C-alpha positions as CSV (number, residue, x, y, z in Angstrom):
1,M,-66.1,42.4,-41.4
2,K,-63.7,40.4,-39.2
3,N,-61.0,38.4,-40.7
4,F,-60.4,34.7,-39.0
5,F,-57.4,32.7,-38.7
6,A,-59.6,29.7,-39.5
7,A,-57.8,27.7,-37.6
8,V,-55.7,26.5,-35.0
9,I,-55.8,24.1,-37.7
10,A,-53.9,22.5,-35.6
11,L,-53.7,19.5,-34.3
12,T,-53.1,17.5,-37.1
13,L,-51.7,14.9,-35.0
14,C,-51.1,11.6,-36.2
15,M,-50.3,8.5,-34.0
16,G,-48.7,5.7,-36.6
17,M,-47.2,2.4,-35.3
18,L,-45.1,0.7,-37.3
19,L,-45.0,2.8,-40.3
20,G,-41.5,3.8,-40.5
21,V,-41.5,7.4,-39.6
22,S,-38.1,9.2,-40.4
23,A,-36.9,12.9,-40.1
24,C,-39.5,15.7,-41.1
25,G,-39.2,16.3,-44.9
26,A,-38.4,19.9,-46.0
27,R,-40.5,19.5,-49.6
28,V,-42.6,22.4,-49.3
29,R,-41.9,25.5,-51.1
30,A,-43.5,28.5,-50.0
31,T,-41.9,32.2,-48.8
32,D,-40.6,31.1,-45.2
33,L,-40.5,34.6,-42.8
34,L,-37.9,32.8,-40.6
35,S,-35.7,35.3,-42.4
36,L,-37.8,38.2,-40.2
37,V,-36.6,36.5,-37.5
38,T,-33.6,34.3,-35.8
39,P,-34.5,31.9,-33.3
40,N,-32.7,32.4,-29.7
41,E,-31.6,30.4,-27.6
42,V,-34.2,30.3,-24.7
43,S,-33.1,28.8,-21.3
44,G,-36.9,26.5,-20.7
45,K,-38.5,25.2,-17.7
46,A,-38.2,21.5,-16.3
47,S,-41.3,19.6,-15.8
48,D,-42.7,19.4,-12.2
49,D,-45.4,18.6,-10.6
50,K,-47.0,21.7,-11.5
51,F,-46.7,21.4,-15.0
52,A,-47.4,17.8,-15.1
53,A,-51.5,18.5,-13.1
54,A,-52.1,21.7,-15.1
55,Y,-51.7,19.5,-18.0
56,T,-53.3,16.3,-17.3
57,E,-56.2,18.6,-16.6
58,F,-56.5,19.9,-19.8
59,A,-56.6,16.5,-20.9
60,K,-59.4,15.3,-19.3
61,K,-61.2,18.0,-20.1
62,L,-60.5,18.2,-23.6
63,C,-61.2,14.4,-23.9
64,A,-64.7,14.7,-21.7
65,G,-65.9,17.4,-24.3
66,S,-64.9,14.9,-27.5
67,E,-66.7,12.4,-26.4
68,R,-68.6,10.1,-28.8
69,E,-71.4,7.4,-28.1
70,D,-70.1,4.3,-29.9
71,E,-67.4,5.6,-31.6
72,N,-63.4,5.5,-31.5
73,V,-61.7,8.1,-30.3
74,L,-57.9,9.3,-30.2
75,I,-57.2,13.0,-29.1
76,S,-53.3,14.1,-28.2
77,P,-53.6,16.8,-25.7
78,L,-49.8,17.7,-26.5
79,S,-50.7,18.1,-30.2
80,V,-53.7,20.3,-28.9
81,M,-51.7,22.1,-26.3
82,L,-48.7,23.6,-28.8
83,A,-50.5,24.8,-30.8
84,L,-53.2,26.7,-28.5
85,S,-49.8,27.9,-27.0
86,M,-48.3,29.2,-30.1
87,T,-51.9,30.9,-31.1
88,A,-52.0,32.3,-27.3
89,N,-48.5,34.2,-27.9
90,G,-50.5,36.3,-30.1
91,A,-53.4,36.8,-27.9
92,D,-54.0,39.9,-25.3
93,G,-56.4,41.3,-22.7
94,T,-59.5,38.8,-22.0
95,T,-58.6,36.6,-25.0
96,R,-54.9,36.2,-23.5
97,S,-56.7,35.3,-19.7
98,Q,-58.7,32.9,-20.9
99,M,-56.8,30.7,-23.1
100,E,-54.2,30.6,-20.6
101,T,-56.8,29.7,-18.1
102,V,-57.5,27.0,-20.2
103,L,-54.2,25.4,-21.3
104,G,-52.4,26.2,-17.7
105,G,-54.5,27.0,-14.9
106,D,-52.4,29.0,-12.7
107,I,-49.6,28.8,-15.3
108,P,-48.9,32.2,-17.1
109,L,-47.8,31.8,-20.7
110,S,-44.7,32.7,-20.5
111,E,-43.8,30.0,-17.9
112,L,-45.8,27.8,-19.9
113,N,-44.1,28.5,-22.9
114,E,-41.0,27.6,-21.4
115,Y,-42.3,24.2,-19.9
116,L,-43.5,23.2,-23.0
117,Y,-40.1,24.2,-25.1
118,T,-38.0,22.0,-22.6
119,Y,-40.4,18.9,-22.4
120,V,-41.1,18.7,-26.1
121,K,-37.1,19.4,-26.4
122,N,-36.5,16.5,-23.9
123,L,-38.8,13.9,-25.1
124,Y,-37.3,10.5,-26.2
125,N,-36.7,10.4,-29.5
126,A,-34.7,7.1,-31.5
127,D,-35.1,4.3,-33.9
128,N,-36.5,1.8,-32.2
129,C,-39.2,4.8,-30.8
130,K,-39.8,7.9,-32.6
131,L,-41.6,11.0,-31.9
132,N,-41.6,13.6,-34.3
133,I,-42.9,17.1,-33.3
134,A,-43.6,20.0,-35.7
135,N,-45.0,23.2,-36.0
136,S,-46.3,25.8,-38.6
137,I,-48.2,29.1,-39.2
138,W,-49.3,30.3,-42.4
139,F,-50.2,34.1,-43.2
140,R,-52.2,35.4,-46.1
141,D,-50.2,37.4,-48.3
142,G,-50.9,41.0,-47.3
143,L,-51.3,40.4,-43.2
144,N,-49.2,42.8,-41.3
145,V,-47.3,40.3,-38.4
146,K,-45.7,41.8,-36.0
147,N,-42.0,40.2,-35.0
148,P,-42.6,39.9,-31.4
149,F,-45.1,36.9,-32.5
150,L,-42.8,35.4,-34.9
151,Q,-39.8,35.4,-32.5
152,D,-42.1,33.6,-29.9
153,C,-43.5,31.2,-32.3
154,A,-39.5,30.5,-33.5
155,D,-37.6,30.7,-30.0
156,Y,-40.4,28.1,-27.9
157,Y,-41.7,26.2,-30.8
158,A,-39.3,26.0,-33.3
159,A,-42.0,26.7,-36.1
160,Q,-41.8,27.0,-39.7
161,L,-42.9,30.5,-40.7
162,Y,-44.9,31.0,-44.4
163,R,-46.4,33.7,-46.3
164,E,-48.8,32.8,-49.1
165,P,-51.7,33.8,-51.4
166,F,-54.0,31.0,-49.8
167,N,-55.2,29.6,-53.4
168,Q,-55.6,26.4,-54.3
169,A,-51.7,26.2,-54.6
170,T,-51.4,27.2,-50.7
171,V,-53.8,24.2,-50.2
172,K,-51.4,21.8,-51.9
173,K,-48.3,23.4,-49.7
174,I,-50.4,22.7,-46.6
175,N,-51.4,19.7,-47.1
176,L,-47.5,18.5,-48.6
177,W,-46.5,19.8,-45.1
178,V,-48.9,17.6,-43.2
179,R,-48.4,14.8,-45.2
180,D,-44.5,15.0,-45.0
181,N,-44.6,15.7,-41.5
182,T,-46.9,12.9,-40.2
183,D,-44.6,10.8,-42.4
184,K,-47.2,10.0,-45.0
185,M,-50.1,9.0,-42.2
186,I,-52.3,11.8,-42.9
187,D,-52.5,13.1,-46.6
188,K,-54.4,16.2,-45.8
189,I,-55.9,18.5,-43.6
190,I,-58.2,21.2,-45.6
191,D,-59.6,21.2,-48.7
192,N,-59.9,25.0,-49.5
193,I,-59.4,28.0,-47.9
194,N,-61.8,30.5,-46.9
195,A,-61.7,33.9,-48.4
196,D,-62.0,35.2,-44.2
197,T,-59.2,32.9,-43.5
198,A,-55.7,34.8,-42.8
199,M,-53.9,32.3,-41.2
200,Y,-53.0,28.8,-39.8
201,L,-51.4,27.5,-37.1
202,I,-50.6,23.9,-37.8
203,N,-49.0,21.2,-35.1
204,A,-48.1,17.7,-36.0
205,I,-46.8,14.9,-34.2
206,A,-45.6,11.3,-35.6
207,F,-45.4,8.7,-33.4
208,D,-43.8,5.1,-33.9
209,A,-42.0,2.2,-31.4
210,K,-41.9,-1.3,-31.0
211,W,-43.0,-3.3,-28.0
212,A,-40.0,-3.9,-25.5
213,T,-41.4,-7.6,-25.5
214,K,-42.7,-8.7,-29.1
215,F,-46.1,-10.4,-29.1
216,E,-45.1,-13.8,-30.8
217,D,-49.3,-15.0,-30.5
218,T,-52.3,-14.0,-32.3
219,R,-55.7,-15.4,-32.4
220,K,-59.5,-14.5,-33.6
221,D,-62.1,-14.1,-31.0
222,A,-64.7,-11.8,-29.9
223,F,-64.9,-8.4,-28.8
224,T,-68.3,-7.1,-27.6
225,N,-68.4,-3.6,-28.8
226,S,-70.0,-0.7,-27.0
227,K,-73.3,-1.7,-28.7
228,G,-73.1,-5.3,-27.5
229,E,-72.6,-7.1,-30.7
230,K,-69.9,-9.2,-30.8
231,E,-67.2,-8.8,-33.4
232,E,-64.5,-11.3,-34.7
233,V,-61.0,-9.6,-34.3
234,T,-57.6,-10.4,-33.6
235,Y,-56.1,-10.3,-30.4
236,L,-52.6,-10.2,-28.8
237,C,-52.0,-13.2,-27.1
238,D,-49.1,-13.2,-24.3
239,E,-48.3,-14.2,-20.9
240,R,-45.6,-12.0,-19.2
241,M,-44.5,-10.3,-16.6
242,S,-45.6,-6.3,-17.1
243,G,-46.7,-3.2,-15.1
244,Y,-49.8,-4.1,-13.7
245,F,-51.9,-1.8,-11.4
246,E,-55.8,-1.7,-10.1
247,L,-57.8,1.6,-9.6
248,D,-61.0,1.8,-7.5
249,D,-63.5,0.9,-10.1
250,A,-61.1,-0.8,-12.8
251,K,-57.9,-2.8,-13.5
252,G,-54.9,-2.1,-16.7
253,I,-51.5,-2.6,-18.0
254,A,-48.6,-0.7,-19.2
255,L,-46.9,-2.0,-21.7
256,D,-43.6,-0.9,-22.2
257,Y,-42.0,0.5,-25.8
258,K,-38.2,0.1,-26.6
259,G,-36.2,2.8,-25.2
260,G,-38.0,3.2,-21.8
261,R,-39.6,6.5,-21.9
262,Y,-42.7,5.5,-23.4
263,S,-46.2,2.8,-22.6
264,F,-49.1,1.9,-23.9
265,V,-51.6,2.0,-21.0
266,A,-54.7,0.1,-21.4
267,I,-57.4,0.6,-18.5
268,L,-60.6,-1.7,-18.4
269,P,-63.6,-1.1,-16.3
270,N,-64.5,-3.7,-13.5
271,D,-68.0,-3.5,-14.5
272,D,-68.7,-5.0,-18.1
273,D,-71.6,-2.7,-18.5
274,A,-69.4,0.4,-17.9
275,D,-69.4,3.5,-20.6
276,V,-65.7,4.4,-21.4
277,N,-67.3,7.3,-22.8
278,G,-65.7,10.2,-20.0
279,Y,-63.9,7.5,-17.9
280,F,-60.6,9.4,-18.2
281,A,-62.3,12.5,-17.3
282,S,-63.5,10.9,-14.6
283,L,-60.3,9.9,-12.8
284,D,-58.2,11.5,-9.9
285,T,-55.4,14.1,-11.5
286,E,-52.7,13.2,-9.0
287,S,-53.7,9.2,-9.1
288,L,-53.6,9.0,-12.6
289,I,-50.1,10.6,-12.6
290,S,-48.7,8.3,-9.5
291,T,-50.6,5.1,-11.5
292,V,-48.3,6.2,-14.8
293,K,-45.5,6.5,-13.3
294,G,-45.4,3.4,-10.6
295,A,-46.7,1.0,-13.4
296,K,-43.2,0.0,-13.9
297,N,-42.3,-0.9,-10.4
298,N,-45.2,-3.1,-10.3
299,I,-44.6,-6.1,-12.1
300,A,-47.0,-9.3,-12.1
301,A,-47.6,-12.2,-13.9
302,V,-50.1,-11.6,-16.7
303,K,-52.0,-13.2,-19.2
304,L,-53.0,-11.0,-21.9
305,R,-54.8,-10.3,-24.5
306,L,-55.3,-7.0,-26.5
307,P,-57.1,-6.6,-29.5
308,Q,-55.1,-5.7,-33.0
309,F,-56.9,-2.1,-34.1
310,K,-56.8,0.2,-36.6
311,F,-58.3,3.6,-37.0
312,D,-58.5,7.4,-37.9
313,Y,-60.1,9.9,-36.0
314,T,-61.6,13.6,-37.2
315,T,-63.0,16.0,-34.5
316,E,-63.6,20.2,-34.3
317,L,-62.7,21.2,-31.2
318,G,-64.0,25.0,-31.2
319,T,-67.0,24.3,-28.9
320,V,-65.4,21.8,-26.7
321,L,-62.6,24.9,-26.2
322,S,-65.3,27.5,-26.0
323,E,-67.2,25.6,-23.5
324,M,-63.7,25.0,-21.6
325,G,-63.7,28.5,-20.4
326,M,-62.3,30.1,-23.7
327,P,-64.9,31.6,-25.8
328,T,-64.0,35.2,-26.6
329,A,-61.3,34.0,-28.9
330,F,-63.8,32.7,-31.3
331,T,-65.8,35.6,-31.5
332,P,-65.8,39.2,-33.0
333,A,-64.7,40.3,-29.8
334,A,-61.2,38.0,-29.9
335,D,-58.2,40.3,-29.3
336,F,-55.2,38.5,-31.4
337,S,-53.3,42.4,-31.5
338,K,-50.5,40.7,-30.7
339,I,-50.1,39.0,-34.1
340,S,-51.2,42.1,-36.1
341,D,-53.1,45.0,-35.8
342,E,-55.9,44.1,-38.3
343,P,-59.0,42.1,-36.3
344,L,-58.6,38.2,-36.3
345,A,-60.3,35.6,-34.2
346,I,-60.0,31.5,-34.0
347,G,-62.2,30.3,-36.9
348,N,-62.2,26.5,-35.6
349,V,-59.4,24.0,-34.2
350,I,-59.3,20.5,-36.4
351,H,-57.7,17.7,-35.0
352,K,-56.9,14.6,-37.1
353,T,-55.4,11.5,-35.5
354,H,-54.4,7.9,-36.9
355,I,-53.1,4.9,-34.3
356,E,-52.2,1.4,-35.2
357,V,-51.7,-1.1,-32.7
358,D,-50.1,-4.8,-33.7
359,K,-47.6,-7.5,-32.7
360,D,-44.5,-5.3,-33.1
361,G,-45.3,-2.3,-31.4
362,T,-46.8,1.2,-31.0
363,K,-44.1,3.0,-29.2
364,A,-42.3,3.6,-26.0
365,A,-40.5,1.8,-23.7
366,A,-39.8,1.5,-19.7
367,V,-37.5,-0.7,-18.1
368,T,-36.4,-2.8,-21.1
369,A,-33.6,-4.3,-19.1
370,I,-35.9,-5.8,-16.3
371,Y,-38.3,-7.2,-19.1
372,G,-35.7,-9.0,-21.0
373,K,-35.0,-10.9,-17.7
374,A,-38.7,-11.0,-16.7
375,T,-39.8,-12.9,-19.6
376,A,-36.9,-14.8,-20.2
377,A,-37.9,-16.4,-16.0
378,P,-40.9,-18.7,-16.1
379,L,-43.9,-17.3,-15.2
380,P,-45.9,-18.0,-11.8
381,E,-48.3,-20.7,-12.2
382,N,-51.6,-18.3,-11.7
383,P,-51.2,-15.1,-13.6
384,I,-53.8,-12.1,-13.5
385,E,-56.0,-12.5,-16.4
386,L,-56.7,-9.3,-18.6
387,F,-59.0,-9.8,-21.4
388,F,-59.1,-6.4,-23.2
389,D,-62.3,-8.0,-24.9
390,R,-65.1,-5.3,-24.5
391,P,-64.6,-1.3,-24.8
392,F,-61.8,0.1,-22.7
393,V,-59.9,3.4,-22.0
394,F,-56.3,3.4,-23.9
395,M,-53.2,6.0,-23.4
396,I,-49.9,6.4,-25.0
397,A,-48.3,7.8,-21.9
398,D,-44.7,9.2,-21.0
399,N,-43.6,7.3,-17.9
400,E,-41.3,9.9,-16.5
401,T,-43.9,12.6,-16.2
402,G,-46.9,10.2,-15.8
403,M,-48.3,12.4,-18.7
404,P,-50.6,11.0,-21.8
405,I,-49.0,11.9,-25.1
406,F,-52.1,10.6,-26.5
407,V,-55.8,9.5,-25.0
408,G,-58.5,7.1,-26.9
409,T,-61.4,4.9,-26.5
410,L,-61.8,1.7,-28.3
411,A,-65.6,1.3,-28.7
412,T,-65.4,-1.2,-31.2
413,A,-62.2,-3.0,-32.6
414,K,-63.7,-3.7,-36.5
């Protein structure tokens, strides 16, 4: 009988705005395996066009496989990639080569480790714009884990490493770790542990930021959901100078957060009846990256209506990832011999997210000084009207690299 490390359960991610995310807690009491390894200083590798393109391609394919008709969707490609990349360091043979191709395209895993290490290390994180990332790996008592795997996870991913009996007390500890590292926005990720589960690899992301320019006005009005039904929602309303862009079949806006590193990007298809499912995946990778990076340089007067919304999202990504090109990792033929000599395979990948958007913020900021000056000056007489009163695509994007940290679709604002 093959043991399963049921998870890159991972992808517990959380995107919570306006909830006062604080430094990660340290209340979990478990047997810490870091005594077996001493994290080393690694050189890392700075983000470049090759990494941004590979990451964005991964994000597009992941989102394409996660579509849900008439439902809101929220995925963090960064969370999924971090959890899977940790796991890939324990893979060998066909399993490893498939995971490498899905995660980085032509980028070998050793190089992807370096890119991710540097990227995460250099992500902006401050009081007015918080982005906290944490990784942990939980091993069942009795599983003989190889030190080189532990070393890679400690060096490149700062993973907390725990050995536990995998009983209900362990369930509570894992859920407490998730709760602490998502600032209580996600209470739990598992209800119980199956007898064949040998390990969990978990990534958590907590995000909280204020708008660079706060919304002062809200009003009730109708939102036409993906079923064509009218919903009364609260809109954030404003006339402001902001990053505006047009695509071949859509238009959008990039709203900065304090700090200048991140922005909320909303894309509205021109066709009122357009299906937003799969729209993000259909975008040209190079154009998407350049659009996000260049939005701060294309400032326009915009009369804006953006719905205030809040929702949770949970999905299992095993089938999606198999179809993306790494099926072997989920079968008895999986080779994770770099983790342990015992037979291991991925049982599933659980991804859980949370988001809130209101008048105070979300996350990130671009050119704060420019926006401050712009909003203080008189607006042109004929601003562009951009009303997000029907389904649209949104991202929390990294302005510096053009890479999306979160990607979602709003099918209903209720």
